[in-house]
N, C-alpha and C positions, 0 to 999 in steps of 0.2 A: 842345652836344648836338644830336641830330636827333630829330624826332618822328615820322618816317615810315620804317619799316623798309625800304620799297622804295628809299629813297635811299642805303642803306648801300653797295651795290656801287660806285656812282659816287663816293661819298666815299672809298672805299679807293683807287681809281685816282687821285683828285686828291691824296691824301696821298702816294702813290707819286711823283707828279710833283714835289711840293714837296720831298721828300727827295732825289730825283735831281738837282734843280737847286740843292740846298743852301740853299733858303730856310728849310727846317727842318734843323737839325743834331742836335738832341737826340732822345732816344728818345720816340716817340709811344705813349702808352698809351690803349687803347680798352677799354671795358667796357659790358656791357648793363644793362638795368634790374634784372634779378634780382641781379646782382652789386652794383649800387648799394644795393639794399635790404638785403643782408646786412651792409653797413657801418653801417647805421642802426638796424636792428630785429632782433628775434628772430621766428621763424616764429610766426604767430598760432595755428596748430594743427599741432604738429610730427608728428602721426600721419596727416596727409593731405597730398596734393600741392596746392601753392598755384599756381593758374593765373592768367594775366594778367586774365581777366574777373572774377576773384574777389579782386583786390588790395583790401585795406581802404582806405577813403577817405583815411586819414592817409598811407598809403604812396603812393597815387596823387598826393596833393598834394605830397609831398616830391620826386617825380620831375619835377615841373613839365612834364609832358608828354613827357619824354625817353624814348626807347627805347634809344639808344646815346649814350654819353658819352665824351669824350676829354680828354686833358691832355698838355701838353708844356711845354718851356722854350724861350724865344726869346732867342738871344744875338746881339749886334751890336757893332761897334766903337765906336758912338756912339748916343746916345739918338735923334738925328734919323734915322739909318739904321735903327735898330730900329723906329721908328714907321712908316717907309716900308715895311719888310718886313712889318710887321703888317697894314698896309692892303692889301698885295698878297695876303697869305695869306688874309685875310678875304674879299677879292673873289673869289678862286678857289674857296674853299670854298662860298661862297654862290651861286656860279654853277651848282653841281651839286646842292646840297641846301639845305633850309631850316634853316641852321645857327643855333642860338641860343647866343650868347656868354654864359656864366654868370659871376657875379662871381668875382673872385680870392678864393681860399680855399675854393671850393666842392669842391675835391678831397678826397682821403682821407688822414687822418692815419695814422701808423704803428700807433698803438694800435688803430685801427678794423680794421686788417687781421687782428690776432689775434682781436679780438672777433667778426669775421665767421665764424670757425670754429664758433662756438656757435649758428649759425643754427637748427639743428634741436634745440637743447637748451632745456629749460624750467628755470625756477628760476634761482638765483644761480650764479655761476661762481667758481672759485678762480684763474682766469687760468693754469691748468695743463691744457691740452687733453688731455694723455695721462691724467692722473689723473681728469679729468672724463668720460672715455670719449667724446670727440668723434671721430666718424668723418670722416676726410678722405682722399680719393684725388684726386690731380691727374692731368689728362690734358693733355699738352703736345706737340702735333704741330708740326712745322715746315712752313710752308705758303708757297709762292711768293706774293709780294705782288702778286697780280693779282685783280681783283674776282671773276672766276669761281671761282678756287681758294679764296679766303678764304670766299666765300659758300657754296661746296659743303661745306667743312670745318665751318663754323659750323652749317649746316642739318643736317648729319649728326649732330653732337654734340647739338644742341638736341633734335632729334626723338627720339633714343635715350634721352636723359636723361628726357624727359617721359613717354615710354611705359613707362619703367622705374620711374616713381614718384618721380623726383628733379627738383628745380627746375633750370632750364637756366642755371646760373651760369657765365658765359663772359666772358673778357677776352682781351686780347692785347697783346704788347709788340712794337713795330716799331722795330728798331734801324737798319735800312738799307732802301733802296728795293728790295732783292731779296727779302726774306723777312719773314714775321711768325711769331712764336712764340705760338700760341694757348694760353691757359691756362684750362682748364675745371675746375670743382671738383664732385666728388660729396661733398656734406655730409650727414651722417646721425648718428643717435644709436646708438652701439654697444651701449647697454644693451638696446635692443629686440631681442628674439629674431629671428634670421634676417636682420638688416639687413647684417651683414658679408658674408654670402653673396650677398645681393641686390645690394649695391653692387659686389662683385667681378665678378659676372656682367655687370652693366652696363658696367663698365670694360673687360672683355675684349671685349665686343661692339663697343664704340666703337673700341678700338684695332685690332681686326681690320678693321673697315670703313675706318678711316683709312689703314692700311697698304695695303689693296687699292686705295685711291684714289691712292696715291703720296705720302702725308703721314706720314713716319716720326716716332717720338717724339724730341723734343729731348733729353730726359733720361729715364733709366730707373731704376725702383726694383726691389726684389726680386720684386715681383709680375709684372714683365715677363719673368721667366725662363720662364714658361709659354708665352710667345708666340714664334713662329718668324718672325724677320725674313727677308724675301726676299733673302738674300745669295747671290750667285753663288759657284761653287767657287773661282774665282780670288781673289775678295775674301776669302773665308775663309782661303785659303792665305796671302795677304799679311798679314792680321791676325795669323795664327799666327806668321809670321816676325818681325813687329814685337814680338810678345809674348815670343818666345824671346830676342830681344836684351836686353830689359829684365828678363826673369824666366826665366832659363835653367833653373831648377829647378822651374818651374811651381808656385810656392807660392801665387800670387795667383789666387783664383777658379778652381780647377781644374775643367775640364769644363763651365764655364759660358759663356754668350754664344756658343754654337755654335763655339767654338774647340777644336780637337782637343787632347787631353792629350799626345799624343806630341811629342817634341822635333822641331822643324823646323830643318833646317840652312839658314841664310840663304844665298842665292846671292850670289856676288860681283857 
């Protein structure tokens, strides 16, 4: 973990270097303090925004001062090589940030991922988020793995979530040294009147901002159909030709995703 948000950009660039040089080969997962809290607690007052200065003492203690957390796996051909790699990784990370190595097992169990969806719900749960009316909207832009780009995307998402009345629950999966898939969550209680509309307005605002910055969504849900992705005419034509090859009768998703309904004759 790191305890100073200002060190986050340098940490991103250092992780990029470790992946490029293959000192790290497994996926690197990063997540912020808000996301960490959703794994451990329920919102203390689900009808109000929880800001960092107002974290309860118990929550603050559980974070151990961390503002960003990370986890990955280290693989090597032998234990000796593994420890040598670990020493080098630790040296490089601590060269750019005050990195605190947390005990093994401090990560997140699978069950906690499901429980985190209940962040804004009070009372007991049935472990059926749909039946319990848990509101969940994910925002998943693809961002170049460069400090400036990752910081810009995270700042955009965090600011818009907070001003919209939602906690800035943000993580990311880094599979290669080229890109990060940021995963932000809008968590809310669907039982509360107007929350669906409020969450969707926040989602659309963030997506439009990210697209304008050049960070398109990694994956799209039905709610993305209202958004217009900045595709060039040639790109639309190419997508249409590919779709015609696999779906000549236009049975799948007719008229969606900016693909014309008319049949396109693929060129030789």
